[in-house]
C-alpha positions in Angstrom: 19.9 96.9 25.1 16.1 96.1 25.3 14.9 93.8 27.9 12.4 90.9 27.5 10.5 88.9 30.0 9.9 85.1 29.9 7.7 85.3 26.8 10.7 86.3 24.7 9.2 85.4 21.4 6.3 87.8 21.7 7.0 91.5 21.3 6.0 93.6 24.2 3.4 95.5 22.2 1.5 92.3 21.4 1.3 90.7 24.8 -2.1 89.9 26.1 -3.6 92.0 28.7 -7.1 93.1 29.5 -6.7 96.4 27.8 -5.5 94.9 24.6 -8.4 92.3 24.6 -10.9 95.2 25.0 -9.3 97.0 22.1 -9.3 93.9 20.0 -13.0 93.5 20.6 -13.6 97.0 19.5 -11.7 96.7 16.2 -13.6 97.8 13.1 -14.2 94.2 11.8 -15.3 93.0 15.2 -13.1 89.9 15.0 -10.4 88.8 17.4 -7.0 87.9 15.9 -5.8 84.5 17.0 -2.2 83.1 17.1 -1.1 80.0 15.1 0.7 77.6 17.6 2.1 74.0 17.3 -0.9 72.7 19.2 -3.3 74.0 16.6 -1.3 72.4 13.8 -1.2 69.0 15.5 -5.0 69.1 16.2 -5.6 69.9 12.5 -3.6 66.9 11.4 -5.5 64.5 13.7 -8.8 65.8 12.4 -7.7 65.3 8.8 -6.5 61.7 9.6 -9.9 60.8 11.1 -11.9 62.2 8.2 -9.7 60.4 5.7 -10.2 57.0 7.5 -14.0 57.5 7.5 -13.9 58.3 3.7 -12.0 55.1 3.0 -14.4 53.0 5.0 -17.4 54.4 3.2 -15.7 53.9 -0.2 -15.1 50.2 0.6 -18.8 49.5 1.3 -19.4 51.0 4.7 -19.0 49.4 8.1 -20.8 46.2 7.2 -18.0 44.5 5.2 -16.1 41.4 6.4 -12.9 41.7 8.4 -9.8 40.5 6.6 -7.8 38.4 9.0 -5.4 37.0 6.5 -2.8 39.7 6.9 -2.9 40.5 3.2 -5.0 42.5 0.8 -7.3 40.9 -1.8 -4.9 41.6 -4.6 -2.1 39.8 -2.7 -4.4 36.9 -2.1 -5.2 36.7 -5.8 -1.5 36.8 -6.7 -0.7 34.1 -4.2 -3.5 31.9 -5.5 -2.2 32.2 -9.1 1.3 31.1 -7.9 -0.1 28.1 -6.1 -2.0 26.7 -9.2 -0.2 26.0 -12.5 -1.4 24.9 -15.9 -0.5 21.2 -16.5 0.7 20.7 -20.1 -0.6 17.4 -21.4 2.3 15.1 -22.3 2.8 13.9 -25.8 1.2 10.4 -25.7 3.8 7.8 -26.8 3.1 5.0 -29.2 2.9 1.6 -27.5 3.9 -1.9 -28.4 2.9 -5.2 -26.9 5.3 -7.2 -24.7 3.5 -10.5 -23.7 0.1 -9.5 -22.4 1.0 -5.9 -21.6 1.5 -2.8 -23.7 4.5 -0.7 -23.0 5.6 2.8 -24.4 7.6 2.6 -27.6 10.0 5.3 -26.5 11.6 6.3 -23.3 10.3 9.4 -21.5 10.1 10.9 -18.0 9.2 8.4 -15.3 8.6 9.0 -11.5 7.8 6.9 -8.5 6.6 7.9 -5.0 8.2 6.5 -1.8 6.3 5.5 0.3 3.1 4.9 -1.8 0.8 6.1 1.1 1.1 9.7 2.3 -1.2 11.1 4.9 -2.3 14.8 4.8 0.5 16.7 6.3 2.9 13.8 5.9 6.2 13.6 4.0 7.3 11.5 1.1 9.9 11.4 -1.7 9.6 11.5 -5.4 12.3 10.0 -7.6 12.6 9.8 -11.3 14.5 10.3 -14.5 14.1 11.0 -18.2 14.2 14.8 -17.9 16.7 17.1 -19.6 19.9 17.6 -17.7 20.1 20.6 -15.3 16.4 21.4 -15.9 13.9 22.8 -13.4 11.1 20.4 -12.7 7.9 21.6 -10.9 6.2 19.3 -8.5 2.4 19.7 -8.8 -0.5 18.0 -7.1 -3.9 17.5 -8.7 -7.0 16.1 -7.0 -8.3 14.3 -10.1 -6.4 12.7 -12.9 -8.5 14.7 -15.4 -7.6 18.1 -13.9 -5.8 20.5 -16.2 -4.3 22.5 -13.3 -2.3 21.4 -10.3 -1.3 22.9 -7.0 2.4 23.7 -6.9 4.1 22.1 -3.9 7.7 22.5 -4.8 10.4 22.3 -7.6 13.7 20.5 -8.1 16.6 20.7 -10.5 17.6 17.6 -12.4 21.2 16.4 -12.3 23.5 15.8 -15.3 21.8 12.5 -16.0 18.3 14.0 -16.1 17.3 12.4 -12.8 15.4 14.0 -9.9 15.0 13.3 -6.2 13.0 15.5 -3.9 11.0 15.3 -0.7 7.5 16.9 -0.5 4.9 17.5 2.1 1.3 16.5 1.4 -1.0 19.5 2.0 -3.1 19.3 5.2 -6.3 19.9 3.1 -5.5 17.3 0.4 -8.4 15.2 1.4 -8.6 11.4 1.7 -9.1 10.4 -2.0 -6.2 9.3 -4.1 -4.5 12.3 -5.8 -2.0 12.5 -8.7 1.5 13.9 -8.3 2.9 15.5 -11.5 6.6 16.3 -12.2 6.6 18.8 -15.1 9.7 20.2 -16.7 9.5 23.9 -17.3 9.1 25.1 -20.9 8.7 21.5 -22.0 6.1 18.8 -22.6 8.2 16.4 -20.6 5.8 15.3 -17.8 5.5 12.3 -15.6 2.7 11.3 -13.2 2.2 8.9 -10.2 -0.7 8.2 -8.0 -0.6 9.3 -4.3 -2.7 7.3 -1.9 -3.8 9.3 1.2 -6.1 6.8 3.0 -9.6 7.2 4.4 -10.7 8.3 7.9 -7.7 9.0 10.1 -6.8 7.3 13.3 -3.7 7.6 15.4 -0.8 5.2 15.9 2.5 5.2 17.9 5.6 3.0 17.7 7.9 2.6 20.7 11.0 3.1 18.4 11.4 5.0 15.2 14.3 3.2 13.5 14.9 -0.4 12.5 15.1 -3.0 9.8 12.9 -5.8 8.6 12.5 -8.5 11.3 12.9 -6.2 14.3 10.1 -6.3 16.9 8.4 -3.0 17.8 5.4 -2.2 20.0 2.4 -0.4 18.5 -0.5 1.4 20.1 -3.5 2.8 18.1 -6.9 4.4 18.5 -9.7 5.8 16.5 -11.0 2.5 15.0 -14.3 0.7 15.6 -14.7 -1.4 18.7 -13.8 -5.1 18.0 -12.5 -4.3 14.5 -9.7 -6.2 12.7 -6.9 -4.0 11.6 -4.5 -4.9 8.7 -0.9 -3.9 9.3 1.2 -2.7 6.3 4.6 -1.1 6.0 4.8 1.7 3.4 1.7 0.6 1.4 -2.0 -0.2 1.7 -2.3 -3.1 -0.8 -1.2 -6.7 -1.0 -0.9 -9.1 1.9 -0.7 -7.5 5.4 2.3 -8.4 7.6 -0.1 -9.1 10.5 -3.6 -8.4 11.7 -4.5 -6.7 15.0 -7.8 -6.5 16.9 -9.2 -3.5 18.7 -10.7 -3.5 22.2 -14.1 -2.2 23.2 -12.9 1.4 22.9 -11.7 0.9 19.3 -8.0 1.0 20.3 -4.9 -1.3 20.5 -2.5 -1.1 23.4 1.1 -2.2 23.2 0.8 -4.8 20.5 4.2 -6.4 19.5 4.7 -6.8 15.8 7.6 -7.5 13.5 8.9 -4.8 11.2 7.9 -5.8 7.7 9.6 -5.0 4.4 9.2 -1.3 3.6 10.8 1.6 1.7 14.4 2.3 2.5 14.8 5.5 4.4 11.7 7.4 5.5 8.9 5.0 5.6 5.5 4.5 7.2 3.7 2.0 9.4 0.1 1.8 8.1 -2.9 0.4 10.0 -6.2 0.0 8.0 -9.5 -1.0 9.6 -11.2 -3.7 7.7 -14.7 -2.4 8.3 -14.3 1.3 8.8 -11.4 1.7 6.4 -9.9 4.1 9.0 -6.2 4.6 8.4 -3.6 5.4 11.0 0.1 5.9 10.2 3.3 6.4 12.1 6.7 7.5 10.7 9.5 5.0 10.7 13.1 5.1 9.4 13.9 1.9 7.5 17.6 1.0 7.4 19.8 0.1 4.4 18.2 -1.2 1.2 19.7 0.2 -2.0 19.2 -2.3 -4.9 21.2 -2.4 -8.1 20.4 -3.8 -11.5 22.2 -4.5 -14.7 21.1 -5.8 -18.1 23.1 -7.6 -20.8 23.9 -7.1 -23.5 23.8 -3.4 -23.2 22.8 -2.9 -26.8 20.9 -5.4 -29.0 18.3 -5.6 -31.8 14.5 -6.1 -31.4 13.7 -9.8 -31.2 16.9 -10.6 -29.5 17.1 -11.8 -25.9 18.1 -9.6 -23.0 18.9 -10.7 -19.4 18.4 -8.8 -16.2 20.0 -9.3 -12.8 19.5 -7.4 -9.6 20.3 -7.6 -5.9 19.7 -5.9 -2.5 15.9 -6.2 -2.7 14.0 -7.5 0.3 14.3 -11.3 0.7 11.6 -13.1 -1.2 9.7 -10.1 -2.4 8.2 -9.7 -5.8 9.9 -7.2 -8.0 7.9 -5.2 -10.6 9.7 -4.3 -13.8 8.5 -1.5 -16.0 9.7 -0.3 -19.4 9.7 3.4 -20.1 6.7 4.1 -17.8 5.4 3.2 -14.4 1.8 3.8 -15.5 -0.5 0.7 -15.6 0.7 -2.9 -15.1 4.4 -3.8 -15.1 5.9 -5.3 -18.2 6.7 -8.4 -16.2 7.5 -9.5 -12.6 10.3 -11.4 -11.0 10.8 -13.1 -7.6 13.7 -12.2 -5.4 15.4 -15.1 -3.7 16.2 -15.4 0.1 19.1 -13.0 -0.4 17.1 -10.4 -2.2 18.6 -11.3 -5.6 17.1 -11.7 -9.1 19.1 -14.0 -11.3 19.1 -14.0 -15.1 15.5 -13.0 -15.8 15.3 -12.9 -19.6 12.8 -11.6 -22.2 12.8 -10.9 -25.9 13.0 -7.3 -26.9 9.7 -6.5 -28.7 9.7 -5.1 -32.2 8.8 -1.4 -32.3 11.3 -0.3 -29.6 14.0 1.9 -31.0 17.0 3.7 -29.4 17.5 4.2 -25.7 15.1 2.4 -23.3 14.5 2.8 -19.6 14.0 0.0 -17.2 12.7 0.6 -13.7 12.4 -2.2 -11.0 10.3 -1.6 -7.9 10.1 -3.9 -4.9 6.5 -4.7 -4.4 6.8 -4.6 -0.6 9.9 -2.5 0.0 9.2 0.1 -2.7 12.9 0.2 -3.2 13.6 1.5 -6.7 16.5 1.0 -9.2 16.7 2.3 -12.8 18.8 0.9 -15.6 18.4 0.7 -19.4 19.5 -0.7 -22.7 19.7 0.4 -26.3 17.8 -1.1 -29.2 19.9 -1.1 -32.4 18.4 -0.7 -35.9 18.4 -3.5 -38.4 20.7 -2.8 -41.4 20.1 -5.6 -43.9 21.9 -6.0 -47.2 20.7 -7.3 -50.6 22.4 -8.3 -53.9 20.7 -9.0 -57.2 21.7 -12.2 -59.0 22.9 -9.9 -61.8 23.9 -6.2 -61.9 22.7 -5.6 -65.4 20.8 -7.2 -68.3 18.5 -6.6 -71.2 14.7 -6.8 -71.2 13.4 -10.2 -70.5 16.3 -11.2 -68.2 15.0 -12.7 -64.9 16.9 -12.0 -61.7 16.5 -12.8 -58.0 18.1 -11.6 -54.7 20.5 -12.7 -52.0 19.7 -11.0 -48.6 21.1 -11.0 -45.1 20.7 -9.0 -41.9 16.9 -9.2 -41.5 15.2 -10.3 -38.3 15.1 -14.1 -38.0 12.2 -15.7 -39.8 10.5 -12.4 -40.8 8.6 -11.7 -44.1 10.2 -9.3 -46.5 8.4 -7.3 -49.2 10.3 -6.4 -52.4 9.7 -3.2 -54.4 11.0 -1.9 -57.7 11.3 1.7 -58.7 11.6 4.8 -56.6 9.2 7.4 -55.2 5.7 6.9 -53.9 4.2 6.8 -57.4 6.9 5.0 -59.3 7.5 2.3 -56.7 5.7 -1.1 -57.3 5.6 -4.3 -55.3 7.3 -7.2 -57.1 7.2 -10.0 -54.5 7.2 -11.3 -50.9 9.5 -13.9 -49.4 10.6 -15.1 -45.9 14.1 -15.3 -44.5 15.5 -18.1 -42.3 16.2 -18.1 -38.6 19.5 -16.3 -39.3 17.8 -13.4 -41.2 19.2 -14.7 -44.6 17.7 -15.9 -47.9 19.2 -16.9 -51.2 17.8 -16.6 -54.7 14.5 -15.3 -53.5 12.1 -13.1 -55.4 11.8 -13.2 -59.2 11.9 -10.1 -61.3 11.9 -9.8 -65.1 13.7 -6.8 -66.5 11.5 -4.6 -68.7 12.6 -2.3 -71.6 12.2 0.7 -69.3 14.6 -0.9 -66.8 17.5 -1.1 -69.3 18.4 2.5 -68.3 18.5 1.5 -64.7 16.2 0.4 -61.9 16.5 0.4 -58.1 15.0 -2.0 -55.5 14.0 -1.8 -51.9 13.5 -4.9 -49.7 11.7 -4.0 -46.4 11.3 -6.3 -43.4 7.8 -6.4 -42.1 8.7 -6.7 -38.4 12.2 -5.1 -38.2 11.5 -2.2 -40.6 15.0 -2.8 -41.9 15.6 -1.7 -45.5 18.0 -3.3 -48.0 18.7 -1.5 -51.3 20.0 -2.8 -54.6 20.0 -1.7 -58.2 20.8 -2.9 -61.8 21.9 -1.2 -65.0 23.0 1.8 -62.9 26.1 3.8 -64.0 27.4 3.7 -60.4 27.4 -0.1 -60.5 26.5 -2.1 -57.4 24.3 -0.7 -54.6 22.2 2.4 -54.4 
């Protein structure tokens, strides 16, 4: 059996020795044959890697380009940017009608409210609303200006089986100090609601000695970042209206351990707000406000336009003003009511304006507490009736009408014929305070009417239509 030394993988004839080296140097081609080992392969791979890296650097613009410290490529940044901004579909503008001195939307639609009304950059707040489709996905967007057509996506929420939403959101750190607009937009729909977000001006700091309480409790507040000797208005959950108290800064622009009473503020997560009178500097501190869940009911539940509806509510803050909106929280409230010492609103009534039809949304918001409750009512259509004094007759016969079911005291227009071209106005009359009238209108039958003619009597306010006919084969009615 042949024997091998330690270099067992190399045949004996090929082993290196001085003689072999000399012979290799004297080969006809004058070149030395070299062996391919694992070290040679590894070295080649390293060289290729270095060359490849240099080529990529040159292709990207050389060594002078900026360093990307974001942890993502430019393409990923672009994709992320497109996810953060979304197109805001303009909502269908509803028709409005007048209620007292204020115009309100004619039809119910999406409606939202922010609690608390003041949110500092990086702070948290809740958005609550309704009027969306049930089990729909609603995106929460933020736009810097009301006129913007795109908004920054800050979250989404799914509506419940009643079309209501409730979600918490965090105000972006770079949101700025100007008022922004929060948008709740249902996906694949034009159902959109907006509410203003107040973020405050220059930012100071504030601390409270305890984080939970209810209106009337005493807490200790410390603050800094204001002007020296400046007066500071103190609010709870808002920045408007009458402050609960006023503090004064020392020579360093701070306040140390000032005792104040907890004012009326939003139930749940709320905010203590300090606003400098001169500097407009704003300082906030989070606070958990205990137990305030108002309820509201209206009666009757269904009624016609022009009829009177009564509202009652309870569990608002004692003595606070309550803002009542119909179908939208944009602009001024439809009317206001004052809660009594027990936080109740008793039998506040108003006449339902003409122009409202179908389901309507009521939203009551505590002016100080920002506590919110929603309710509603249904506006029923008018369905008047009319009977002619005769159901037939020859040319020259004069007839009149007996009507009922119109709005009290409204004016009614009477028309003969059918179709936009064939219909002609034959008279106008007024019903009494019960919506009735007897032997009103006067119409003389023409020869053309002997084969039959129909009438429409239309209320100017209610829009109710009563129909009648004469000389028709089917007899009474139309």
